[in-house]
GUVEXZA-580265 format. One record per residue: residue in one letter; x, y, z of N, C-alpha, C in turn. Coordinates in nm, 2 decimals. Layout:
ATOM resn     nu     nv     nw    cau    cav    caw     cu     cv     cw
ATOM    A      X      Y      Z      X      Y      Z      X      Y      Z
...
//
This chain:
ATOM resn     nu     nv     nw    cau    cav    caw     cu     cv     cw
ATOM    M  -3.62   3.35  -0.03  -3.66   3.34  -0.13  -3.58   3.18  -0.13
ATOM    Q  -3.64   3.08  -0.21  -3.60   2.98  -0.24  -3.60   2.92  -0.35
ATOM    L  -3.43   2.90  -0.40  -3.35   2.90  -0.51  -3.33   2.75  -0.54
ATOM    D  -3.35   2.73  -0.68  -3.33   2.57  -0.72  -3.20   2.60  -0.79
ATOM    L  -3.09   2.53  -0.73  -2.95   2.56  -0.76  -2.95   2.49  -0.92
ATOM    N  -3.01   2.42  -0.94  -3.01   2.35  -1.08  -3.04   2.43  -1.19
ATOM    L  -3.11   2.52  -1.15  -3.10   2.67  -1.25  -2.98   2.72  -1.30
ATOM    L  -2.89   2.72  -1.20  -2.75   2.75  -1.26  -2.71   2.65  -1.37
ATOM    T  -2.68   2.56  -1.33  -2.66   2.47  -1.45  -2.68   2.49  -1.58
ATOM    V  -2.86   2.49  -1.61  -2.93   2.51  -1.70  -2.86   2.68  -1.75
ATOM    L  -2.86   2.74  -1.68  -2.84   2.91  -1.68  -2.66   2.86  -1.78
ATOM    D  -2.61   2.80  -1.71  -2.47   2.83  -1.81  -2.45   2.74  -1.92
ATOM    A  -2.57   2.64  -1.91  -2.55   2.56  -2.07  -2.61   2.69  -2.17
ATOM    L  -2.69   2.74  -2.14  -2.83   2.81  -2.22  -2.72   2.95  -2.27
ATOM    L  -2.62   3.00  -2.18  -2.50   3.13  -2.18  -2.40   3.05  -2.27
ATOM    T  -2.37   2.91  -2.24  -2.26   2.85  -2.35  -2.29   2.82  -2.49
ATOM    E  -2.45   2.77  -2.49  -2.46   2.69  -2.64  -2.55   2.85  -2.73
ATOM    G  -2.60   2.94  -2.60  -2.65   3.03  -2.72  -2.81   2.97  -2.76
ATOM    S  -2.86   2.88  -2.73  -2.97   2.84  -2.74  -3.05   2.73  -2.67
ATOM    V  -3.20   2.71  -2.68  -3.26   2.61  -2.61  -3.22   2.47  -2.62
ATOM    M  -3.20   2.44  -2.73  -3.18   2.27  -2.85  -3.04   2.28  -2.76
ATOM    G  -2.94   2.40  -2.81  -2.81   2.34  -2.79  -2.77   2.27  -2.65
ATOM    A  -2.86   2.37  -2.52  -2.85   2.35  -2.38  -2.91   2.23  -2.36
ATOM    A  -3.04   2.19  -2.43  -3.08   2.07  -2.41  -2.99   1.96  -2.45
ATOM    N  -2.94   1.97  -2.56  -2.82   1.88  -2.61  -2.72   1.81  -2.50
ATOM    R  -2.68   1.95  -2.45  -2.55   1.96  -2.35  -2.61   1.89  -2.21
ATOM    L  -2.70   1.93  -2.18  -2.74   1.83  -2.08  -2.85   1.74  -2.03
ATOM    H  -2.86   1.69  -2.16  -2.94   1.56  -2.21  -3.07   1.58  -2.16
ATOM    L  -3.12   1.66  -2.18  -3.27   1.74  -2.14  -3.34   1.72  -2.24
ATOM    S  -3.47   1.71  -2.22  -3.60   1.76  -2.36  -3.55   1.94  -2.37
ATOM    S  -3.61   1.99  -2.48  -3.61   2.10  -2.52  -3.71   2.19  -2.45
ATOM    P  -3.85   2.17  -2.42  -3.93   2.19  -2.34  -3.90   2.20  -2.19
ATOM    A  -3.83   2.11  -2.12  -3.81   2.11  -1.99  -3.66   2.23  -1.97
ATOM    V  -3.56   2.24  -2.07  -3.51   2.35  -2.09  -3.59   2.49  -2.09
ATOM    S  -3.71   2.49  -2.19  -3.76   2.63  -2.20  -3.86   2.68  -2.06
ATOM    R  -3.86   2.57  -2.00  -3.97   2.58  -1.86  -3.83   2.65  -1.76
ATOM    S  -3.73   2.55  -1.73  -3.62   2.68  -1.67  -3.60   2.77  -1.67
ATOM    L  -3.59   2.81  -1.80  -3.53   2.93  -1.87  -3.66   3.03  -1.84
ATOM    G  -3.78   2.99  -1.81  -3.86   3.06  -1.81  -3.88   3.11  -1.67
ATOM    R  -3.83   3.03  -1.59  -3.81   3.06  -1.42  -3.70   3.15  -1.40
ATOM    I  -3.62   3.12  -1.48  -3.49   3.18  -1.47  -3.48   3.34  -1.47
ATOM    R  -3.61   3.37  -1.59  -3.66   3.53  -1.64  -3.73   3.56  -1.52
ATOM    K  -3.79   3.48  -1.45  -3.87   3.51  -1.35  -3.79   3.56  -1.24
ATOM    L  -3.69   3.51  -1.22  -3.62   3.52  -1.11  -3.55   3.64  -1.12
ATOM    T  -3.48   3.65  -1.22  -3.40   3.74  -1.27  -3.43   3.88  -1.33
ATOM    G  -3.56   3.87  -1.37  -3.62   3.98  -1.42  -3.57   4.03  -1.53
ATOM    D  -3.49   3.92  -1.61  -3.44   3.95  -1.77  -3.46   3.83  -1.85
ATOM    D  -3.46   3.87  -2.01  -3.49   3.80  -2.07  -3.34   3.70  -2.14
ATOM    I  -3.22   3.69  -2.07  -3.14   3.62  -2.09  -3.11   3.58  -2.22
ATOM    L  -3.16   3.53  -2.28  -3.15   3.49  -2.42  -3.29   3.55  -2.52
ATOM    V  -3.24   3.65  -2.62  -3.38   3.66  -2.70  -3.35   3.66  -2.85
ATOM    R  -3.46   3.62  -2.92  -3.45   3.57  -3.07  -3.43   3.68  -3.18
ATOM    T  -3.28   3.66  -3.22  -3.31   3.74  -3.33  -3.28   3.66  -3.48
ATOM    G  -3.36   3.66  -3.52  -3.40   3.64  -3.68  -3.41   3.46  -3.65
ATOM    R  -3.33   3.37  -3.69  -3.34   3.24  -3.66  -3.23   3.22  -3.52
ATOM    T  -3.19   3.28  -3.48  -3.07   3.26  -3.39  -3.12   3.35  -3.23
ATOM    M  -3.06   3.30  -3.13  -3.10   3.37  -3.01  -2.98   3.40  -2.97
ATOM    T  -2.98   3.55  -2.93  -2.88   3.66  -2.86  -2.86   3.72  -2.71
ATOM    P  -2.77   3.64  -2.65  -2.77   3.69  -2.53  -2.79   3.83  -2.46
ATOM    T  -2.85   3.86  -2.38  -2.86   4.00  -2.33  -2.75   4.07  -2.26
ATOM    P  -2.72   4.18  -2.22  -2.60   4.25  -2.19  -2.59   4.19  -2.00
ATOM    Y  -2.70   4.16  -1.97  -2.70   4.12  -1.82  -2.64   3.96  -1.86
ATOM    A  -2.66   3.91  -1.97  -2.65   3.76  -1.92  -2.49   3.74  -2.02
ATOM    L  -2.49   3.82  -2.08  -2.29   3.84  -2.10  -2.20   3.90  -2.00
ATOM    A  -2.28   3.97  -1.91  -2.22   4.00  -1.79  -2.22   3.91  -1.68
ATOM    I  -2.30   3.82  -1.66  -2.29   3.74  -1.55  -2.25   3.59  -1.64
ATOM    R  -2.21   3.58  -1.73  -2.18   3.45  -1.77  -2.06   3.40  -1.72
ATOM    E  -1.95   3.45  -1.71  -1.81   3.40  -1.60  -1.85   3.39  -1.51
ATOM    Q  -1.91   3.47  -1.43  -1.98   3.42  -1.28  -2.04   3.32  -1.25
ATOM    V  -2.11   3.28  -1.33  -2.22   3.16  -1.34  -2.10   3.05  -1.38
ATOM    S  -2.00   3.06  -1.47  -1.92   2.94  -1.49  -1.84   2.91  -1.36
ATOM    K  -1.82   2.99  -1.29  -1.69   3.01  -1.18  -1.82   2.96  -1.04
ATOM    L  -1.95   3.02  -1.04  -2.00   2.93  -0.96  -2.04   2.79  -0.94
ATOM    L  -2.06   2.73  -1.04  -2.06   2.60  -1.09  -1.95   2.54  -1.08
ATOM    Q  -1.83   2.58  -1.11  -1.68   2.49  -1.07  -1.68   2.50  -0.89
ATOM    Q  -1.72   2.61  -0.83  -1.75   2.61  -0.69  -1.79   2.52  -0.62
ATOM    A  -1.94   2.52  -0.66  -2.01   2.44  -0.59  -1.97   2.27  -0.66
ATOM    N  -1.92   2.25  -0.76  -1.85   2.09  -0.79  -1.76   2.07  -0.71
ATOM    A  -1.71   2.18  -0.66  -1.56   2.15  -0.57  -1.60   2.11  -0.42
ATOM    V  -1.68   2.21  -0.37  -1.80   2.18  -0.26  -1.85   2.03  -0.22
ATOM    L  -1.90   1.98  -0.36  -2.00   1.87  -0.34  -1.92   1.72  -0.40
ATOM    A  -1.82   1.76  -0.43  -1.74   1.64  -0.50  -1.62   1.69  -0.43
ATOM    P  -1.53   1.69  -0.37  -1.42   1.74  -0.34  -1.31   1.62  -0.38
ATOM    I  -1.20   1.65  -0.42  -1.09   1.56  -0.48  -1.04   1.51  -0.35
ATOM    R  -1.05   1.37  -0.34  -0.95   1.27  -0.23  -0.83   1.25  -0.29
ATOM    E  -0.79   1.26  -0.36  -0.60   1.26  -0.40  -0.56   1.33  -0.31
ATOM    L  -0.46   1.28  -0.28  -0.35   1.35  -0.17  -0.20   1.37  -0.25
ATOM    D  -0.16   1.49  -0.27  -0.03   1.52  -0.30   0.07   1.54  -0.18
ATOM    L   0.15   1.41  -0.14   0.21   1.43  -0.03   0.33   1.50  -0.02
ATOM    A   0.39   1.55  -0.16   0.47   1.63  -0.20   0.46   1.76  -0.11
ATOM    T   0.32   1.84  -0.18   0.28   1.94  -0.16   0.22   1.99  -0.03
ATOM    L   0.21   1.85   0.05   0.09   1.87   0.15   0.18   1.97   0.29
ATOM    E   0.10   2.05   0.32   0.14   2.12   0.45   0.06   2.15   0.54
ATOM    R   0.08   2.07   0.64  -0.03   2.03   0.76   0.06   1.97   0.91
ATOM    T  -0.03   2.03   0.99   0.03   1.96   1.11  -0.05   1.90   1.23
ATOM    F  -0.04   1.80   1.24  -0.10   1.71   1.29  -0.10   1.67   1.46
ATOM    T  -0.18   1.65   1.54  -0.15   1.66   1.67  -0.19   1.53   1.74
ATOM    L  -0.06   1.46   1.79  -0.10   1.31   1.85  -0.11   1.34   2.00
ATOM    Q  -0.19   1.28   2.09  -0.17   1.25   2.21  -0.17   1.10   2.27
ATOM    C  -0.06   1.09   2.34  -0.04   0.98   2.42   0.07   0.98   2.53
ATOM    H   0.08   0.88   2.64   0.17   0.91   2.72   0.28   0.90   2.69
ATOM    D   0.39   0.92   2.77   0.54   0.94   2.74   0.62   0.81   2.66
ATOM    A   0.59   0.72   2.74   0.62   0.58   2.69   0.58   0.57   2.54
ATOM    L   0.44   0.61   2.53   0.42   0.57   2.36   0.47   0.63   2.30
ATOM    T   0.50   0.76   2.34   0.56   0.89   2.24   0.73   0.83   2.23
ATOM    T   0.75   0.83   2.31   0.92   0.76   2.31   0.95   0.65   2.19
ATOM    A   0.85   0.53   2.19   0.82   0.42   2.13   0.78   0.43   1.94
ATOM    L   0.71   0.58   1.97   0.65   0.60   1.80   0.73   0.70   1.72
ATOM    A   0.77   0.80   1.79   0.80   0.92   1.74   0.92   0.91   1.64
ATOM    L   0.98   0.87   1.69   1.12   0.80   1.60   1.07   0.75   1.43
ATOM    P   0.99   0.65   1.44   0.96   0.55   1.32   0.83   0.62   1.25
ATOM    L   0.78   0.70   1.33   0.64   0.79   1.25   0.72   0.90   1.19
ATOM    L   0.81   0.99   1.26   0.87   1.07   1.20   0.94   1.03   1.07
ATOM    A   1.03   0.93   1.09   1.12   0.91   0.95   1.02   0.86   0.85
ATOM    S   0.92   0.79   0.88   0.82   0.76   0.77   0.77   0.89   0.69
ATOM    I   0.73   0.99   0.79   0.64   1.10   0.75   0.74   1.17   0.63
ATOM    A   0.88   1.17   0.72   0.97   1.31   0.64   1.01   1.25   0.52
ATOM    E   0.99   1.09   0.51   1.03   1.05   0.37   0.91   1.08   0.25
ATOM    R   0.79   1.07   0.28   0.69   1.10   0.20   0.63   1.21   0.19
ATOM    A   0.65   1.29   0.28   0.55   1.44   0.33   0.63   1.52   0.43
ATOM    P   0.73   1.58   0.32   0.85   1.66   0.43   0.77   1.81   0.49
ATOM    G   0.64   1.83   0.44   0.58   1.95   0.50   0.50   1.94   0.61
ATOM    V   0.50   1.81   0.62   0.37   1.76   0.72   0.51   1.76   0.86
ATOM    R   0.43   1.85   0.97   0.45   1.86   1.08   0.41   1.78   1.21
ATOM    L   0.44   1.71   1.31   0.38   1.62   1.45   0.37   1.74   1.53
ATOM    R   0.28   1.73   1.66   0.28   1.80   1.75   0.26   1.65   1.87
ATOM    F   0.34   1.63   1.92   0.32   1.52   2.04   0.26   1.54   2.19
ATOM    L   0.14   1.56   2.23   0.12   1.62   2.37   0.12   1.50   2.46
ATOM    T   0.13   1.54   2.61   0.13   1.43   2.66  -0.06   1.42   2.73
ATOM    E  -0.06   1.31   2.78  -0.19   1.30   2.84  -0.22   1.39   2.95
ATOM    A  -0.35   1.46   2.94  -0.40   1.55   3.05  -0.45   1.52   3.17
ATOM    A  -0.42   1.56   3.30  -0.45   1.49   3.39  -0.63   1.48   3.47
ATOM    V  -0.67   1.53   3.37  -0.85   1.53   3.38  -0.88   1.51   3.24
ATOM    D  -0.99   1.46   3.20  -1.09   1.45   3.08  -1.08   1.53   2.97
ATOM    T  -1.05   1.56   2.86  -1.10   1.74   2.80  -1.16   1.67   2.68
ATOM    D  -1.19   1.80   2.61  -1.32   1.76   2.45  -1.20   1.78   2.38
ATOM    D  -1.08   1.76   2.37  -0.97   1.82   2.28  -0.97   1.72   2.15
ATOM    L  -1.00   1.60   2.19  -1.05   1.50   2.07  -1.13   1.55   1.95
ATOM    R  -1.29   1.58   2.05  -1.40   1.63   2.02  -1.40   1.76   1.94
ATOM    H  -1.32   1.87   1.93  -1.32   1.97   1.90  -1.20   2.00   1.82
ATOM    G  -1.14   1.89   1.77  -1.01   1.87   1.68  -0.89   1.96   1.74
ATOM    R  -0.88   1.95   1.85  -0.72   2.02   1.89  -0.62   1.92   1.92
ATOM    V  -0.69   1.78   1.90  -0.60   1.68   1.90  -0.67   1.57   1.76
ATOM    D  -0.58   1.53   1.67  -0.63   1.49   1.58  -0.62   1.32   1.59
ATOM    L  -0.53   1.27   1.67  -0.54   1.11   1.72  -0.50   1.09   1.86
ATOM    E  -0.58   1.04   1.95  -0.54   1.00   2.06  -0.51   0.84   2.08
ATOM    I  -0.38   0.80   2.14  -0.32   0.65   2.12  -0.34   0.66   2.29
ATOM    G  -0.40   0.53   2.35  -0.37   0.45   2.47  -0.45   0.37   2.47
ATOM    A  -0.48   0.33   2.62  -0.52   0.18   2.65  -0.68   0.17   2.63
ATOM    A  -0.78   0.32   2.66  -0.90   0.33   2.65  -0.96   0.37   2.51
ATOM    S  -1.09   0.37   2.51  -1.17   0.42   2.39  -1.28   0.49   2.45
ATOM    P  -1.29   0.61   2.40  -1.43   0.69   2.43  -1.54   0.57   2.39
ATOM    E  -1.65   0.58   2.46  -1.77   0.52   2.45  -1.89   0.60   2.33
ATOM    L  -1.90   0.71   2.33  -1.93   0.80   2.25  -1.98   0.76   2.11
ATOM    P  -2.04   0.77   2.04  -2.09   0.71   1.87  -1.99   0.82   1.79
ATOM    E  -1.98   0.93   1.83  -1.91   1.04   1.75  -1.74   1.00   1.72
ATOM    F  -1.70   0.89   1.81  -1.58   0.88   1.82  -1.55   0.72   1.72
ATOM    R  -1.41   0.76   1.65  -1.39   0.60   1.58  -1.27   0.60   1.65
ATOM    T  -1.27   0.42   1.69  -1.20   0.35   1.77  -1.11   0.22   1.68
ATOM    E  -0.97   0.23   1.67  -0.91   0.08   1.63  -0.80   0.04   1.73
ATOM    T  -0.81  -0.08   1.75  -0.75  -0.15   1.83  -0.61  -0.17   1.76
ATOM    L  -0.52  -0.19   1.76  -0.39  -0.20   1.68  -0.28  -0.30   1.70
ATOM    G  -0.30  -0.35   1.86  -0.23  -0.44   1.89  -0.25  -0.44   2.03
ATOM    Y  -0.14  -0.57   2.10  -0.18  -0.55   2.26  -0.02  -0.58   2.28
ATOM    D   0.00  -0.54   2.43   0.13  -0.52   2.49   0.08  -0.63   2.63
ATOM    R   0.19  -0.67   2.66   0.17  -0.76   2.79   0.23  -0.67   2.90
ATOM    F   0.20  -0.72   3.03   0.25  -0.61   3.13   0.41  -0.71   3.20
ATOM    V   0.51  -0.64   3.23   0.62  -0.72   3.32   0.65  -0.63   3.42
ATOM    V   0.75  -0.69   3.50   0.81  -0.61   3.62   0.92  -0.56   3.58
ATOM    V   0.93  -0.41   3.60   1.06  -0.38   3.55   1.15  -0.33   3.72
ATOM    L   1.26  -0.35   3.70   1.35  -0.33   3.84   1.52  -0.33   3.77
ATOM    R   1.58  -0.31   3.89   1.72  -0.28   3.88   1.77  -0.41   3.85
ATOM    R   1.91  -0.39   3.74   1.96  -0.50   3.71   2.01  -0.59   3.88
ATOM    D   2.08  -0.49   3.93   2.11  -0.54   4.04   2.02  -0.56   4.17
ATOM    H   1.90  -0.57   4.16   1.79  -0.56   4.26   1.82  -0.68   4.34
ATOM    P   1.80  -0.66   4.46   1.82  -0.78   4.55   1.72  -0.91   4.55
ATOM    Y   1.59  -0.90   4.48   1.52  -1.00   4.43   1.52  -1.04   4.30
ATOM    A   1.64  -0.95   4.20   1.61  -1.00   4.06   1.63  -1.15   4.04
ATOM    G   1.56  -1.22   3.92   1.58  -1.34   3.91   1.51  -1.44   3.99
ATOM    R   1.44  -1.38   4.12   1.35  -1.49   4.21   1.23  -1.42   4.26
ATOM    L   1.15  -1.34   4.18   1.04  -1.29   4.25   0.95  -1.38   4.20
ATOM    D   0.87  -1.46   4.28   0.72  -1.48   4.28   0.66  -1.44   4.37
ATOM    L   0.53  -1.48   4.37   0.40  -1.35   4.40   0.44  -1.32   4.50
ATOM    E   0.50  -1.34   4.61   0.47  -1.31   4.74   0.59  -1.22   4.73
ATOM    A   0.69  -1.25   4.70   0.81  -1.15   4.69   0.79  -1.01   4.58
ATOM    Y   0.71  -1.04   4.48   0.65  -0.97   4.43   0.58  -0.84   4.49
ATOM    A   0.47  -0.88   4.58   0.38  -0.79   4.66   0.48  -0.73   4.77
ATOM    A   0.58  -0.80   4.82   0.64  -0.74   4.91   0.73  -0.61   4.87
ATOM    Q   0.76  -0.58   4.75   0.86  -0.48   4.71   0.77  -0.37   4.72
ATOM    P   0.88  -0.23   4.71   0.83  -0.12   4.72   0.77  -0.10   4.58
ATOM    H   0.67  -0.03   4.52   0.63   0.01   4.41   0.57   0.12   4.37
ATOM    L   0.59   0.13   4.26   0.57   0.26   4.20   0.45   0.25   4.08
ATOM    L   0.37   0.35   4.09   0.26   0.35   3.98   0.26   0.49   3.89
ATOM    V   0.25   0.46   3.78   0.22   0.58   3.66   0.09   0.60   3.66
ATOM    S   0.05   0.72   3.70  -0.06   0.76   3.71  -0.09   0.91   3.66
ATOM    R  -0.17   0.92   3.54  -0.17   1.10   3.53  -0.28   1.17   3.63
ATOM    R  -0.33   1.05   3.70  -0.43   1.17   3.81  -0.38   1.11   3.95
ATOM    G  -0.29   1.06   3.95  -0.18   1.05   4.09  -0.28   0.93   4.16
ATOM    R  -0.31   0.84   4.11  -0.39   0.69   4.14  -0.28   0.64   4.26
ATOM    L  -0.33   0.57   4.35  -0.21   0.50   4.42  -0.29   0.33   4.43
ATOM    S  -0.33   0.33   4.35  -0.36   0.16   4.33  -0.46   0.14   4.17
ATOM    D  -0.44   0.03   4.13  -0.47  -0.01   3.99  -0.51  -0.15   3.98
ATOM    P  -0.57  -0.22   3.90  -0.63  -0.38   3.86  -0.52  -0.46   3.91
ATOM    V  -0.40  -0.44   3.93  -0.31  -0.55   3.97  -0.34  -0.55   4.15
ATOM    D  -0.34  -0.45   4.23  -0.41  -0.46   4.36  -0.52  -0.54   4.37
ATOM    E  -0.62  -0.55   4.30  -0.71  -0.61   4.32  -0.70  -0.78   4.30
ATOM    L  -0.62  -0.79   4.18  -0.60  -0.94   4.18  -0.51  -0.97   4.29
ATOM    L  -0.43  -0.89   4.34  -0.32  -0.94   4.44  -0.44  -0.97   4.57
ATOM    A  -0.54  -0.88   4.60  -0.64  -0.91   4.72  -0.70  -1.03   4.67
ATOM    S  -0.74  -1.08   4.56  -0.81  -1.23   4.54  -0.69  -1.34   4.58
ATOM    H  -0.54  -1.29   4.59  -0.45  -1.42   4.61  -0.44  -1.39   4.77
ATOM    G  -0.50  -1.26   4.85  -0.45  -1.25   4.98  -0.32  -1.18   5.02
ATOM    L  -0.31  -1.14   4.91  -0.19  -1.04   4.91  -0.23  -0.89   4.90
ATOM    R  -0.10  -0.82   4.95  -0.12  -0.65   4.90  -0.01  -0.60   4.90
ATOM    R   0.01  -0.47   4.82   0.17  -0.46   4.79   0.16  -0.29   4.84
ATOM    H   0.26  -0.28   4.86   0.32  -0.12   4.91   0.36  -0.02   4.81
ATOM    V   0.26   0.06   4.77   0.25   0.14   4.69   0.34   0.31   4.75
ATOM    V   0.47   0.29   4.71   0.55   0.40   4.81   0.52   0.57   4.71
ATOM    A   0.51   0.54   4.60   0.48   0.70   4.50   0.40   0.67   4.37
ATOM    A   0.31   0.74   4.34   0.24   0.75   4.23   0.33   0.87   4.13
ATOM    V   0.35   0.86   4.03   0.43   0.96   3.93   0.35   1.02   3.77
ATOM    G   0.36   1.12   3.71   0.28   1.13   3.62   0.33   1.08   3.47
ATOM    T   0.46   1.02   3.50   0.51   1.00   3.35   0.60   0.81   3.37
ATOM    T   0.62   0.78   3.29   0.69   0.64   3.29   0.82   0.67   3.29
ATOM    A   0.88   0.78   3.25   1.01   0.82   3.25   1.06   0.82   3.39
ATOM    S   1.00   0.89   3.49   0.98   0.97   3.60   0.99   0.82   3.70
ATOM    A   0.90   0.75   3.65   0.86   0.60   3.76   1.00   0.52   3.70
ATOM    L   1.08   0.54   3.58   1.21   0.43   3.56   1.32   0.51   3.63
ATOM    H   1.31   0.62   3.61   1.43   0.70   3.71   1.44   0.65   3.82
ATOM    V   1.35   0.69   3.89   1.31   0.64   4.02   1.38   0.47   4.08
ATOM    A   1.30   0.39   3.95   1.32   0.27   4.00   1.50   0.20   3.96
ATOM    S   1.56   0.31   3.89   1.66   0.28   3.87   1.81   0.32   3.97
ATOM    R   1.73   0.37   4.06   1.83   0.43   4.15   1.75   0.37   4.32
ATOM    S   1.65   0.29   4.34   1.62   0.24   4.43   1.57   0.09   4.39
ATOM    D   1.52   0.03   4.51   1.46  -0.10   4.53   1.31  -0.13   4.46
ATOM    A   1.24   0.04   4.43   1.14  -0.01   4.40   1.09  -0.06   4.24
ATOM    V   1.01  -0.11   4.21   0.95  -0.21   4.11   0.85  -0.10   4.03
ATOM    L   0.86  -0.14   3.88   0.75  -0.08   3.82   0.65  -0.19   3.75
ATOM    T   0.53  -0.20   3.75   0.48  -0.29   3.64   0.43  -0.23   3.51
ATOM    A   0.46  -0.25   3.39   0.45  -0.14   3.29   0.46  -0.24   3.17
ATOM    P   0.39  -0.19   3.06   0.37  -0.25   2.97   0.52  -0.28   2.90
ATOM    E   0.56  -0.41   2.85   0.69  -0.44   2.80   0.74  -0.38   2.65
ATOM    V   0.69  -0.36   2.56   0.70  -0.36   2.42   0.71  -0.20   2.45
ATOM    I   0.59  -0.15   2.46   0.60  -0.01   2.44   0.72   0.08   2.53
ATOM    C   0.72   0.04   2.66   0.84   0.11   2.75   0.99   0.02   2.71
ATOM    R   1.01  -0.05   2.63   1.14  -0.11   2.60   1.25  -0.01   2.58
ATOM    S   1.19   0.06   2.50   1.36   0.22   2.49   1.37   0.26   2.62
ATOM    L   1.27   0.28   2.70   1.30   0.39   2.77   1.36   0.28   2.92
ATOM    I   1.32   0.17   2.94   1.36   0.05   2.99   1.53   0.04   2.99
ATOM    A   1.57   0.01   2.83   1.69   0.01   2.80   1.77   0.15   2.83
ATOM    A   1.74   0.28   2.85   1.77   0.40   2.82   1.83   0.43   2.99
ATOM    F   1.73   0.32   3.05   1.74   0.34   3.23   1.87   0.27   3.27
ATOM    G   1.90   0.15   3.18   1.98   0.02   3.25   1.89  -0.07   3.31
ATOM    L   1.79  -0.07   3.35   1.67  -0.13   3.37   1.64  -0.31   3.33
ATOM    T   1.61  -0.37   3.39   1.56  -0.50   3.32   1.41  -0.55   3.33
ATOM    T   1.36  -0.65   3.27   1.24  -0.68   3.32   1.23  -0.83   3.35
ATOM    E   1.14  -0.85   3.41   1.08  -1.01   3.46   0.92  -1.02   3.43
ATOM    P   0.91  -1.16   3.41   0.76  -1.18   3.41   0.69  -1.15   3.53
ATOM    L   0.56  -1.11   3.50   0.47  -1.09   3.63   0.45  -1.21   3.70
ATOM    P   0.47  -1.24   3.82   0.46  -1.39   3.84   0.30  -1.42   3.90
ATOM    E   0.26  -1.53   3.81   0.12  -1.64   3.85   0.00  -1.49   3.87
ATOM    L  -0.01  -1.45   3.78  -0.10  -1.32   3.77  -0.20  -1.32   3.63
ATOM    P  -0.22  -1.48   3.61  -0.26  -1.48   3.45  -0.40  -1.42   3.43
ATOM    E  -0.49  -1.37   3.54  -0.58  -1.28   3.54  -0.58  -1.14   3.45
ATOM    L  -0.46  -1.12   3.47  -0.41  -0.97   3.43  -0.41  -0.97   3.30
ATOM    P  -0.52  -0.90   3.23  -0.54  -0.90   3.08  -0.42  -0.81   3.00
ATOM    P  -0.40  -0.84   2.88  -0.28  -0.75   2.78  -0.36  -0.63   2.77
ATOM    V  -0.23  -0.56   2.75  -0.26  -0.41   2.77  -0.28  -0.38   2.60
ATOM    P  -0.44  -0.33   2.57  -0.43  -0.25   2.40  -0.37  -0.13   2.36
ATOM    V  -0.34  -0.15   2.26  -0.30   0.00   2.22  -0.43   0.01   2.13
ATOM    V  -0.51   0.14   2.15  -0.59   0.19   2.07  -0.58   0.32   2.02
ATOM    C  -0.61   0.33   1.92  -0.59   0.50   1.86  -0.79   0.51   1.82
ATOM    N  -0.80   0.64   1.88  -0.91   0.71   1.85  -0.90   0.85   1.81
ATOM    W  -1.03   0.87   1.72  -1.02   0.98   1.61  -1.17   1.03   1.61
ATOM    H  -1.20   1.14   1.60  -1.35   1.20   1.59  -1.38   1.17   1.44
ATOM    Q  -1.53   1.14   1.45  -1.59   1.09   1.31  -1.57   1.19   1.16
ATOM    R  -1.52   1.34   1.24  -1.51   1.43   1.14  -1.42   1.40   1.01
ATOM    Y  -1.32   1.29   1.06  -1.19   1.28   0.99  -1.23   1.19   0.91
ATOM    D  -1.36   1.10   0.90  -1.33   0.98   0.88  -1.30   0.98   0.71
ATOM    T  -1.34   1.11   0.62  -1.34   1.09   0.50  -1.19   1.17   0.46
ATOM    D  -1.14   1.25   0.56  -1.06   1.37   0.52  -0.91   1.28   0.49
ATOM    A  -0.86   1.30   0.37  -0.72   1.27   0.33  -0.61   1.23   0.38
ATOM    G  -0.60   1.35   0.44  -0.47   1.38   0.51  -0.49   1.32   0.63
ATOM    H  -0.60   1.32   0.73  -0.59   1.23   0.82  -0.60   1.08   0.81
ATOM    A  -0.65   1.01   0.71  -0.68   0.93   0.66  -0.53   0.84   0.67
ATOM    W  -0.45   0.92   0.59  -0.30   0.89   0.57  -0.24   0.90   0.69
ATOM    L  -0.25   1.01   0.79  -0.16   0.99   0.90  -0.20   0.86   0.99
ATOM    R  -0.35   0.85   0.99  -0.38   0.69   1.04  -0.30   0.61   1.00
ATOM    D  -0.30   0.60   0.86  -0.22   0.49   0.81  -0.08   0.49   0.84
ATOM    Q  -0.01   0.58   0.83   0.16   0.57   0.92   0.11   0.54   1.05
ATOM    T   0.07   0.57   1.15   0.04   0.56   1.26   0.02   0.40   1.28
ATOM    R  -0.09   0.35   1.20  -0.10   0.18   1.24   0.03   0.15   1.19
ATOM    E   0.06   0.17   1.11   0.21   0.08   1.04   0.30   0.09   1.13
ATOM    A   0.34   0.22   1.20   0.45   0.20   1.31   0.41   0.14   1.40
ATOM    L   0.30   0.16   1.49   0.25   0.07   1.60   0.29  -0.09   1.56
ATOM    R   0.22  -0.15   1.46   0.20  -0.27   1.46   0.35  -0.30   1.40
ATOM    T   0.44  -0.22   1.35   0.58  -0.25   1.36   0.61  -0.29   1.49
ATOM    I   0.61  -0.21   1.55   0.66  -0.18   1.72   0.58  -0.31   1.77
ATOM    L   0.47  -0.31   1.79   0.42  -0.45   1.87   0.47  -0.58   1.81
ATOM    G   0.50  -0.56   1.68   0.49  -0.71   1.60   0.41  -0.78   1.56
ATOM    T   0.26  -0.71   1.54   0.13  -0.76   1.50   0.11  -0.79   1.33
//
């Protein structure tokens, strides 16, 4: 059965006003239009709804029985079709899941948590590490925000680049080549890579090859912290984003030097990705604002 839900609006007005003319005035419709709708309601329900008693109209027992239910149905329909977009941060109870590599988590977690705790004490954050393989977690809502250097190419995802970082060489303060790394000396060092997939090469190798050089990668590890731990106790060097890794670099007592003579190596974008289902979600939009503000402060953009 095909139902015209506009009839609920007319029925509510009829039950509230108790007359066709009153309902017409309430709805800014003509009396004949409301009369036709009343006829359709009577046909659908098998009930007269309003009956004439002298000069007035009286609701039937069925009409009296459903009056409150009709009013609630309209309120529910309005809530569904015109949702409230205002956000009460003081009462917001929600857990958001962010996915990024460990250096980003280290840089972002503290300022983001401080900002959220001050404004929305009922909000909790869950930080997940990057998976070793691609997943559908962002698509299926298991991850609210994915932060990294890459952007999904499908149109169902939204992407915002929040800033850029630059690559530097990370090494021990007392490293034998500290302060005197030219391109050949850089290539000659033992190198560490951070790769969630365990890859033993990256774009740096291609750029070195264009200069007729080749580096020796001694290990690939899954996290930046692991790579920095190894670098702090060996002669191995790591090529990493400077600002995002700054707090971890300091924690391990390491130092950085500019990447020598590789101007072709582009800066590292910091990209925030989410699914389009959250575009108009007030809570998610607020989380994006807080994350954007924190990352731009970190990156100095």
